[in-house]
C-alpha positions as CSV (number, residue, x, y, z in Angstrom):
1,X,-6.1,43.8,12.1
2,X,-5.7,45.2,8.8
3,X,-3.4,48.1,9.8
4,X,-1.0,46.8,11.6
5,X,-1.0,44.0,8.7
6,X,-0.3,47.4,6.5
7,X,2.2,49.1,8.8
8,X,4.1,46.3,10.2
9,X,3.9,42.9,8.3
10,X,3.2,44.3,4.2
11,X,5.2,47.8,4.9
12,X,8.7,46.9,3.7
13,X,7.4,43.8,1.6
14,X,4.1,45.2,-0.5
15,X,3.6,48.9,-0.6
16,X,0.4,47.1,-2.7
17,X,-1.1,45.2,0.4
18,X,0.5,47.9,2.7
19,X,-2.3,50.5,1.1
20,X,-5.5,48.6,0.6
21,X,-4.5,46.6,4.1
22,X,-4.8,50.5,5.4
23,X,-8.1,51.4,2.9
24,X,-9.9,48.2,4.3
25,X,-8.7,49.3,7.9
26,X,-9.9,52.2,7.3
27,X,-13.4,51.4,6.0
28,X,-16.5,50.9,7.8
29,X,-18.9,49.0,5.5
30,X,-15.7,46.7,4.3
31,X,-14.7,45.9,7.9
32,X,-18.3,44.8,8.4
33,X,-17.9,42.5,4.7
34,X,-15.8,41.2,6.3
35,X,-16.9,40.3,10.1
36,X,-19.6,38.0,7.3
37,X,-16.5,35.8,6.8
38,X,-15.9,33.5,9.9
39,X,-14.0,35.0,12.7
40,X,-10.9,32.5,11.9
41,X,-10.9,33.2,8.6
42,X,-11.0,37.7,8.6
43,X,-7.0,37.8,9.0
44,X,-6.4,40.1,6.4
45,X,-3.8,37.3,4.4
46,X,-6.9,35.4,3.5
47,X,-9.5,38.2,2.8
48,X,-6.6,39.2,0.4
49,X,-5.8,36.2,-1.1
50,X,-9.7,35.6,-1.6
51,X,-10.2,39.0,-3.4
52,X,-7.2,38.6,-5.6
53,X,-8.3,35.1,-6.9
54,X,-11.1,36.5,-8.2
55,X,-9.3,39.6,-10.0
56,X,-7.5,35.9,-11.0
57,X,-10.3,34.4,-12.3
58,X,-11.5,38.2,-14.7
59,X,-14.6,38.0,-12.2
60,X,-12.9,41.3,-11.1
61,X,-11.6,43.5,-14.0
62,X,-10.6,46.5,-11.5
63,X,-8.6,45.0,-9.6
64,X,-7.2,42.6,-11.3
65,X,-6.1,46.0,-13.4
66,X,-4.2,48.0,-10.4
67,X,-2.6,44.7,-9.8
68,X,-1.2,44.2,-12.6
69,X,-0.3,48.0,-12.4
70,X,0.6,48.1,-9.2
71,X,-0.9,51.3,-8.6
72,X,-2.0,51.5,-5.0
73,X,-4.3,54.2,-4.7
74,X,-6.3,52.3,-7.6
75,X,-6.4,49.0,-6.1
76,X,-7.2,49.8,-2.2
77,X,-10.4,51.5,-4.2
78,X,-11.1,48.4,-6.2
79,X,-10.1,46.4,-3.3
80,X,-13.4,47.5,-1.3
81,X,-15.6,48.2,-4.2
82,X,-15.3,44.5,-5.1
83,X,-15.2,42.9,-1.3
84,X,-18.4,45.1,-0.6
85,X,-20.2,43.9,-4.0
86,X,-18.5,40.3,-3.4
87,X,-19.1,40.3,0.0
88,X,-20.3,35.9,-0.4
89,X,-18.1,35.5,-3.2
90,X,-14.6,36.3,-0.9
91,X,-16.6,34.9,2.0
92,X,-17.3,31.7,0.5
93,X,-13.5,31.5,-1.1
94,X,-11.9,32.4,2.2
95,X,-14.4,29.6,4.1
96,X,-13.2,26.8,1.4
97,X,-9.4,27.5,1.1
98,X,-6.8,28.7,3.5
99,X,-3.7,30.0,3.1
100,X,-0.2,29.0,1.3
101,X,2.6,29.8,2.0
102,X,4.7,27.2,-1.1
103,X,7.9,28.2,-1.1
104,X,10.8,27.0,-2.3
105,X,13.0,28.5,0.1
106,X,12.3,25.9,1.9
107,X,14.3,23.5,0.3
108,X,17.5,26.0,1.0
109,X,17.0,23.4,4.4
110,X,15.9,20.9,3.5
111,X,18.5,19.4,0.9
112,X,21.7,19.6,3.1
113,X,19.4,18.5,6.3
114,X,18.6,15.3,3.7
115,X,22.0,14.8,2.5
116,X,23.4,14.3,6.4
117,X,19.8,12.3,7.1
118,X,21.0,9.5,4.0
119,X,24.7,9.8,5.2
120,X,23.9,9.2,8.8
121,X,22.7,6.1,7.3
122,X,24.4,5.3,4.8
123,X,21.9,5.6,2.3
124,X,22.3,5.7,-1.4
125,X,18.8,5.9,-2.4
126,X,15.6,7.8,-0.6
127,X,12.1,7.9,-0.5
128,X,10.8,11.8,0.4
129,X,7.4,12.3,2.7
130,X,6.6,15.8,3.0
131,X,3.3,15.9,6.3
132,X,1.9,19.4,5.3
133,X,2.6,19.5,1.8
134,X,0.2,21.4,0.3
135,X,0.9,21.1,-3.4
136,X,4.0,19.2,-2.9
137,X,6.0,21.6,-4.0
138,X,9.1,20.3,-1.3
139,X,9.1,17.0,-3.1
140,X,11.5,18.2,-5.7
141,X,13.9,19.7,-3.1
142,X,16.8,17.7,-6.4
143,X,15.0,19.4,-8.7
144,X,16.1,23.1,-8.1
145,X,19.2,25.0,-7.4
146,X,20.5,26.6,-5.1
147,X,22.8,28.5,-3.9
148,X,24.1,30.3,-1.0
149,X,26.1,33.6,0.1
150,X,29.9,32.1,0.7
151,X,29.5,30.7,-2.5
152,X,28.3,27.1,-2.3
153,X,25.8,25.7,-4.2
154,X,23.7,22.1,-4.7
155,X,21.1,20.6,-6.3
156,X,20.2,21.4,-10.6
157,X,22.1,24.4,-11.7
158,X,20.4,24.1,-14.8
159,X,17.0,24.0,-12.9
160,X,14.2,26.3,-14.1
161,X,14.0,26.9,-10.3
162,X,16.5,28.9,-9.0
163,X,16.7,30.2,-5.6
164,X,18.8,32.0,-2.8
165,X,19.5,31.9,0.5
166,X,22.1,33.9,2.9
167,X,24.5,32.3,5.1
168,X,24.7,33.0,9.0
169,X,28.0,32.6,10.9
170,X,31.1,31.1,9.4
171,X,30.1,26.7,9.2
172,X,29.7,26.1,5.5
173,X,26.8,24.1,4.6
174,X,27.8,20.2,3.5
175,X,28.0,20.0,-0.2
176,X,27.1,16.3,-0.9
177,X,24.8,15.7,-3.3
178,X,21.3,14.1,-1.9
179,X,21.2,10.8,-3.6
180,X,18.7,9.5,-5.6
181,X,14.4,9.9,-5.1
182,X,12.5,7.1,-5.9
183,X,9.8,8.2,-4.1
184,X,7.8,11.4,-3.5
185,X,4.5,11.6,-1.3
186,X,2.6,14.2,0.1
187,X,0.3,14.2,2.9
188,X,-2.2,16.8,3.9
189,X,-5.2,17.4,5.3
190,X,-6.2,19.5,1.9
191,X,-3.7,18.2,-0.5
192,X,-4.0,21.6,-3.6
193,X,-3.1,19.5,-7.1
194,X,-1.5,22.1,-9.5
195,X,-2.7,19.9,-12.8
196,X,-6.2,21.5,-11.5
197,X,-6.7,25.1,-12.8
198,X,-8.9,26.5,-9.5
199,X,-6.2,25.2,-7.1
200,X,-3.2,26.2,-9.0
201,X,-5.1,29.9,-9.4
202,X,-5.4,29.4,-5.7
203,X,-1.3,29.1,-5.3
204,X,-0.8,32.2,-7.5
205,X,-3.7,34.6,-5.1
206,X,-1.6,33.8,-1.7
207,X,0.9,35.6,-3.6
208,X,1.7,39.2,-2.7
209,X,0.8,40.7,-6.5
210,X,3.6,43.2,-6.4
211,X,6.3,41.2,-6.2
212,X,7.3,39.2,-9.9
213,X,10.2,37.2,-8.4
214,X,7.9,35.4,-6.1
215,X,5.1,34.8,-9.1
216,X,7.9,33.6,-11.3
217,X,9.1,31.3,-9.6
218,X,6.2,29.5,-8.9
219,X,5.2,29.0,-12.4
220,X,8.4,27.6,-13.2
221,X,7.8,24.9,-10.2
222,X,4.2,24.4,-11.1
223,X,5.5,24.1,-14.9
224,X,8.2,22.4,-14.7
225,X,8.7,21.0,-11.6
226,X,5.0,19.9,-9.4
227,X,3.1,19.6,-13.2
228,X,5.7,17.2,-15.8
229,X,6.3,14.4,-12.8
230,X,3.3,15.5,-9.7
231,X,3.8,13.9,-6.7
232,X,1.8,11.4,-5.3
233,X,-0.7,13.2,-2.8
234,X,-2.7,11.7,0.2
235,X,-5.3,13.6,2.1
236,X,-6.5,12.8,5.2
237,X,-4.3,13.0,9.4
238,X,-0.5,13.0,9.1
239,X,-0.6,10.8,11.8
240,X,-3.4,8.2,10.5
241,X,-2.0,8.3,7.0
242,X,1.8,8.8,7.5
243,X,1.9,4.9,7.5
244,X,0.4,4.7,3.8
245,X,3.3,7.3,2.6
246,X,5.8,4.6,4.5
247,X,4.3,2.1,2.4
248,X,5.6,3.5,-0.7
249,X,8.9,3.6,-0.3
250,X,10.8,1.1,-1.2
251,X,12.7,-1.4,0.9
252,X,15.7,-0.6,0.1
253,X,15.9,3.3,0.5
254,X,15.6,5.6,3.2
255,X,12.0,6.6,4.1
256,X,12.5,10.9,5.3
257,X,9.6,12.2,6.3
258,X,10.0,16.3,6.3
259,X,7.7,19.0,8.3
260,X,8.9,22.9,7.9
261,X,6.3,24.1,10.5
262,X,3.6,21.4,10.4
263,X,4.1,20.4,13.2
264,X,2.9,23.7,14.9
265,X,-0.9,23.3,13.8
266,X,-0.6,20.0,15.7
267,X,-1.6,19.4,19.2
268,X,1.5,18.4,21.8
269,X,-0.3,15.4,21.7
270,X,-0.7,14.8,17.8
271,X,3.0,16.0,17.6
272,X,3.8,12.4,20.1
273,X,1.7,10.6,17.8
274,X,2.8,11.4,14.9
275,X,6.3,10.8,16.3
276,X,5.4,7.4,17.5
277,X,4.4,6.7,14.5
278,X,7.9,7.5,13.1
279,X,9.1,4.8,15.8
280,X,6.6,2.4,14.9
281,X,7.7,2.5,11.1
282,X,11.7,2.1,12.1
283,X,10.7,-1.9,14.0
284,X,11.6,-3.2,10.6
285,X,14.0,-0.2,8.9
286,X,15.5,3.2,9.3
287,X,13.2,6.3,9.0
288,X,14.5,9.7,8.9
289,X,12.8,12.9,9.8
290,X,14.4,16.7,8.7
291,X,12.1,19.4,10.5
292,X,12.5,23.2,10.9
293,X,10.2,24.1,13.2
294,X,10.1,26.6,16.0
295,X,11.9,26.2,19.4
296,X,10.9,23.3,21.1
297,X,7.8,22.5,19.1
298,X,9.5,19.2,17.4
299,X,9.4,16.6,19.6
300,X,12.9,15.5,20.9
301,X,14.5,18.1,18.8
302,X,17.1,20.0,21.5
303,X,16.4,23.7,21.8
304,X,20.2,24.8,22.4
305,X,18.9,26.3,25.5
306,X,17.0,29.2,22.6
307,X,13.8,30.3,23.8
308,X,10.4,29.7,22.6
309,X,9.1,32.5,19.9
310,X,12.1,33.7,19.3
311,X,12.1,34.7,15.6
312,X,14.5,31.5,14.3
313,X,13.3,28.3,13.6
314,X,15.5,24.9,14.6
315,X,16.7,22.9,12.1
316,X,16.4,19.3,13.4
317,X,17.1,15.8,12.1
318,X,16.2,12.0,14.5
319,X,17.1,9.0,12.8
320,X,15.7,6.2,14.2
321,X,16.3,3.0,13.7
322,X,15.0,-0.2,15.5
323,X,15.7,0.5,19.4
324,X,18.1,3.4,18.4
325,X,17.2,6.9,18.1
326,X,19.4,9.8,17.2
327,X,17.8,13.5,16.9
328,X,20.0,17.0,16.6
329,X,19.5,20.1,16.5
330,X,21.8,20.7,12.7
331,X,20.6,24.2,12.4
332,X,19.1,27.4,12.6
333,X,17.0,29.0,10.5
334,X,15.7,32.5,9.5
335,X,12.8,33.6,7.3
336,X,11.1,29.9,5.8
337,X,15.1,29.0,5.0
338,X,15.8,32.5,3.1
339,X,18.5,33.7,6.1
340,X,20.5,30.0,7.3
341,X,23.3,28.7,10.6
342,X,24.7,26.1,10.1
343,X,25.8,23.7,13.1
344,X,26.4,20.4,12.7
345,X,29.5,19.0,11.7
346,X,30.0,17.6,8.5
């Protein structure tokens, strides 16, 4: 697992983690230390994030120095040394935490889809409900600037958080602006509070140390977006908590529920119950659901004949309005929004 992670998963994007993961795979002592963690917590992304957390906390200075210098050989040796000396601490962090992939790259998908949802309903205001929100950074979708490879742009060009996405195909992205966001509510089993130093450090630890652009973007997100106007975060199972989230959206705004690679963690029965919750909420007003999920994961969203596990995701839009349901696949995306193909008519 560690060799594959280093030589395949990290090879092109993180030479530092490539070297560290391969070194761990070649150390019998390191592998025995990793086996002290529960089986589901032994994945390289979890253990490497736990080691990174110790480095960021000042508890593993040699590892921190090697990461800062982007010195793969020094990092490999320091990672093994830290793991062997601090096995209990590494395991404790791994058990308590889950890896986070807070990426506003998802906003390149969410922004046009939410604007499209508002157009379908004719809404002048929206309330965002992000399921599987982690730290709720997706709830700031209207506060980032997005540039697409075809020259189009959306969002706030003066935002400290700027991101880009490559367009696949020749169909343009709808350029209409999102309406005013009047509520931002996140739902997660274990939400992350970016105003808490330990939680914020863990978000940083989940990033790979030799990817400075991602680190800088996260810092900007936390400082300029979430920390200055943090969203309301509700803790609990989405199926149980979503009704409370709907109650936080003003009556004159369209509730827009967003799920980005969150439903794949739900068993099919829970996904169907989640869908039923959206249908129940639509008894009194229209409700929209924007999804970016693997092919066949989001109930009612067409798969366009694509195969499951095909390497891309379907961007879905569903509007529940009384007894009526309109559900369409409006796009495809890859790499969590870094590549995007728009399909819907604008």
